[in-house]
N, C-alpha and C positions, 0 to 999 in steps of 0.2 A: 440643443434642447430636445428632449424626447416628446413625442406626441402623446398627449394625455388621453385617457378614456373619454373624457368629456369632449375633447377636440374631435376624436374619431366619431363619436355619436353625432356631433354637429355635421361632420362631413357626410355621414350616411343619411342624415335627415335632409341635407341639401340635395344629395343624389336621389334620394327617395326611389330606389330601384323597383319597389313593388307598389308604389303609389299610396302607401299607408298615411303618410303625412298629409298629402293632398286630400285624402279622404277624411281628415279630421283627427287622426291619431296623435297622441302626445309626441313632442319632439324627441323624447328618449325611447321611442318605440323600437329602434334598432339596437338597443343596448346589448342584447344577447349576441347579435352578429358582431358588434364592436368587440365584445370580449373574446369571441372566437378568433377574430382577425388579430387582436393583440396577442393571443396565445401562440400564434405562428412564430417560428424562428426565422430571423432575417427579414429581408424585404418580401412582403407578400407578393406572390405571383398572381397573375390575372385568373388562372384556373383555380387557385385556392380561394380567391374572393368569390368567384362565381359559384364554386362548389359549396361554400358556406351558405350562400343564399339558396342554392338548389336544395340542400338538405333541410334548412330551416323552414322553407315554404313548400317542400315536396313538389318542386317545379324546376326542372333543369334550365328553364329560361327566365327564372325569377330575376336574375341580375344579368342583363345583356353585357357582352364583352366590352362594348364602348363605355358603359357605365362603370364597370370594374376598372377600366383603364383610367377614367376620370378620378375615381376614388383613390387609386394608387398614386396618381400624379398629385392629387391634393394632399395625401398623406406625406409625400416627399416634400412638397412645397411648404407645408405648415410645420415641419419639424424644426 
């Protein structure tokens, strides 16, 4: 079974790499980042995930490598 957009949005909300959800943002706040990750070909690499967040938030440290690793593992686990 493929990972759906909604599944990935939930994963990103759980990871909350930038703290938006903790700050009261809606659960789908990371929808644009989910779309960018889903547009990647193959299994997303950690640098691709961290890069998407770096560009989206103009901050190279927006998504720490450990968080990106958790996101990638959850994506694989929930497929």
